[in-house]
C-alpha positions as CSV (number, residue, x, y, z in Angstrom):
1,X,82.1,-144.3,178.5
2,X,82.1,-145.6,174.9
3,X,85.0,-144.8,172.7
4,X,84.5,-143.1,169.3
5,X,87.6,-142.1,167.8
6,X,86.0,-140.2,165.0
7,X,84.2,-138.1,167.6
8,X,87.1,-137.7,169.8
9,X,89.4,-136.6,167.0
10,X,86.8,-134.3,165.6
11,X,88.8,-131.4,164.0
12,X,91.9,-132.9,162.3
13,X,94.1,-130.7,164.3
14,X,92.9,-132.1,167.5
15,X,92.4,-130.8,170.9
16,X,94.8,-129.4,173.5
17,X,93.9,-130.1,177.1
18,X,95.6,-128.3,179.8
19,X,94.7,-129.9,183.2
20,X,95.2,-128.1,186.5
21,X,95.9,-131.0,188.9
22,X,95.4,-130.4,192.5
23,X,98.4,-132.4,194.3
24,X,97.8,-130.4,197.7
25,X,97.9,-132.1,201.0
26,X,94.3,-131.9,201.5
27,X,93.7,-134.3,198.7
28,X,95.3,-137.0,200.6
29,X,94.0,-136.0,204.1
30,X,90.5,-136.9,203.5
31,X,88.7,-140.3,203.9
32,X,87.0,-139.6,200.7
33,X,90.2,-140.6,198.7
34,X,90.1,-137.4,196.7
35,X,93.5,-138.0,195.1
36,X,92.2,-141.2,193.8
37,X,89.3,-139.5,192.3
38,X,91.6,-136.9,190.6
39,X,94.0,-139.5,189.3
40,X,91.0,-141.6,187.8
41,X,89.6,-138.4,186.0
42,X,93.1,-137.9,184.6
43,X,93.4,-141.6,183.5
44,X,89.9,-141.4,181.8
45,X,90.9,-138.3,179.9
46,X,94.2,-139.8,178.8
47,X,92.3,-142.9,177.5
48,X,90.0,-141.0,175.5
49,X,92.5,-138.9,173.9
50,X,92.2,-138.9,169.9
51,X,95.5,-139.3,168.0
52,X,95.9,-135.6,167.3
53,X,95.0,-134.6,170.9
54,X,97.5,-133.5,173.5
55,X,97.0,-133.2,177.3
56,X,99.3,-131.1,179.4
57,X,99.0,-131.7,183.3
58,X,99.9,-128.9,185.4
59,X,100.4,-130.2,188.8
60,X,99.9,-127.3,191.5
61,X,103.1,-128.2,193.2
62,X,105.4,-128.9,190.5
63,X,107.2,-126.9,188.0
64,X,107.4,-129.4,185.3
65,X,104.5,-130.3,183.0
66,X,103.5,-133.9,182.1
67,X,102.5,-134.0,178.5
68,X,100.6,-136.9,177.2
69,X,100.1,-137.5,173.5
70,X,96.9,-139.3,172.1
71,X,98.9,-141.5,169.9
72,X,100.9,-142.8,172.6
73,X,99.8,-146.3,173.7
74,X,101.3,-145.9,177.1
75,X,99.4,-142.8,177.9
76,X,97.2,-144.1,180.6
77,X,100.1,-145.6,182.5
78,X,102.2,-142.6,182.4
79,X,99.4,-140.8,184.3
80,X,99.1,-143.8,186.7
81,X,102.7,-143.6,187.5
82,X,102.7,-139.7,188.1
83,X,103.8,-138.6,191.6
84,X,102.6,-135.8,193.6
85,X,104.3,-133.3,196.4
86,X,101.3,-132.8,198.5
87,X,101.6,-129.0,199.1
88,X,99.3,-126.1,198.7
89,X,96.7,-125.0,196.3
90,X,98.2,-122.2,194.5
91,X,95.8,-120.0,192.3
92,X,98.4,-119.2,189.9
93,X,98.4,-122.7,188.6
94,X,95.2,-121.7,186.7
95,X,96.8,-118.7,185.2
96,X,99.8,-120.7,184.3
97,X,97.7,-123.4,182.5
98,X,95.2,-121.0,180.9
99,X,97.9,-118.4,179.6
100,X,99.7,-121.2,177.9
101,X,96.4,-121.7,176.0
102,X,96.1,-118.4,175.0
103,X,99.6,-118.4,173.4
104,X,99.0,-121.7,171.7
105,X,98.9,-121.4,167.9
106,X,98.6,-124.9,166.9
107,X,94.9,-124.6,165.6
108,X,93.8,-127.2,168.1
109,X,90.6,-126.8,170.2
110,X,91.4,-125.5,173.6
111,X,90.4,-126.9,177.0
112,X,91.2,-125.7,180.5
113,X,90.3,-128.4,183.0
114,X,90.6,-127.9,186.8
115,X,90.5,-130.7,189.3
116,X,90.4,-129.6,192.8
117,X,89.0,-130.1,196.3
118,X,89.5,-126.9,198.0
119,X,90.2,-123.2,198.3
120,X,93.0,-121.6,196.3
121,X,95.9,-119.5,197.8
122,X,97.6,-116.7,196.4
123,X,101.3,-117.5,196.9
124,X,102.5,-114.4,195.4
125,X,101.1,-112.0,198.0
126,X,100.3,-111.9,201.8
127,X,96.5,-111.9,201.0
128,X,96.1,-115.8,201.8
129,X,92.9,-117.4,200.5
130,X,91.7,-116.4,196.8
131,X,88.0,-115.4,197.0
132,X,85.6,-117.9,195.1
133,X,84.7,-114.9,192.7
134,X,88.3,-114.3,191.7
135,X,88.4,-118.2,190.6
136,X,85.1,-117.8,188.8
137,X,86.0,-114.5,187.0
138,X,89.4,-116.1,185.9
139,X,87.5,-119.0,184.5
140,X,85.3,-116.7,182.6
141,X,88.5,-114.7,181.3
142,X,89.6,-117.8,179.6
143,X,86.2,-119.0,178.4
144,X,85.3,-115.6,177.0
145,X,88.6,-115.8,174.8
146,X,87.6,-119.1,173.1
147,X,88.9,-121.6,175.7
148,X,86.3,-124.3,176.7
149,X,86.5,-124.7,180.6
150,X,85.6,-127.6,182.9
151,X,85.9,-127.3,186.6
152,X,85.5,-130.5,188.7
153,X,85.1,-129.9,192.4
154,X,86.1,-133.0,194.4
155,X,84.8,-133.5,197.8
156,X,81.8,-132.7,199.9
157,X,83.1,-129.4,201.0
158,X,84.8,-128.4,197.7
159,X,83.8,-125.0,196.3
160,X,81.4,-125.3,193.4
161,X,81.7,-122.9,190.4
162,X,79.0,-121.7,188.1
163,X,77.9,-124.2,185.2
164,X,77.4,-121.8,182.3
165,X,77.4,-123.6,178.8
166,X,76.5,-120.3,177.0
167,X,79.9,-119.1,178.0
168,X,81.6,-122.5,177.4
169,X,82.2,-122.8,181.0
170,X,81.2,-126.1,182.5
171,X,81.2,-127.0,186.1
172,X,80.8,-130.4,188.0
173,X,80.8,-131.7,191.6
174,X,81.6,-135.2,192.8
175,X,80.7,-135.0,196.5
176,X,81.7,-138.3,197.3
177,X,83.5,-141.6,195.8
178,X,80.1,-142.9,194.7
179,X,79.5,-139.8,192.7
180,X,82.8,-139.8,190.8
181,X,81.9,-142.1,188.0
182,X,79.1,-140.3,186.7
183,X,80.8,-136.9,187.2
184,X,83.9,-137.7,185.3
185,X,81.6,-139.4,182.6
186,X,79.7,-136.1,182.2
187,X,83.0,-134.1,182.0
188,X,84.8,-136.5,179.6
189,X,81.7,-136.6,177.4
190,X,81.7,-132.8,177.2
191,X,85.2,-132.5,176.3
192,X,85.5,-135.4,173.8
193,X,81.9,-135.0,172.4
194,X,80.6,-138.3,173.2
195,X,76.8,-138.9,173.7
């Protein structure tokens, strides 16, 4: 990835990137080191932030939000030091991050990024697993309202979403550790407009 501050900053108001970060137990239970892949992706995104960009990390099993400013020289280390709780994969974490973008009035370009390895659960009901179609429809709900989305599936058995650039919905999958570099590069280049 080649740094290009002019392209990364693009619009003077910058970008706001809300990342839904899967810190569920399954991310740590596999030999594929999925948590390392997800943390690597976050560190790459943090490194590529322009001065006017903001990245908010919504860990699925924490109530607090980790906010990274593009002008902060310590931003990659902040991500590196971030801890996880190793819980569930709650579906409402996507809505929480997406709704925040819908309500944002900063004028920044909006991105919703989802880093996950598995199936989502609806923790607010007894319905258990969230159908893949519901996840896809939620992604389209936000992308159809001006929020660009990136879904990055991590692991060989991770559910894949539809890649639909015409709806500003981009989907990638890193099936194993060897595929993470190219996948994260593609996702980062999409967000930060590098070629």
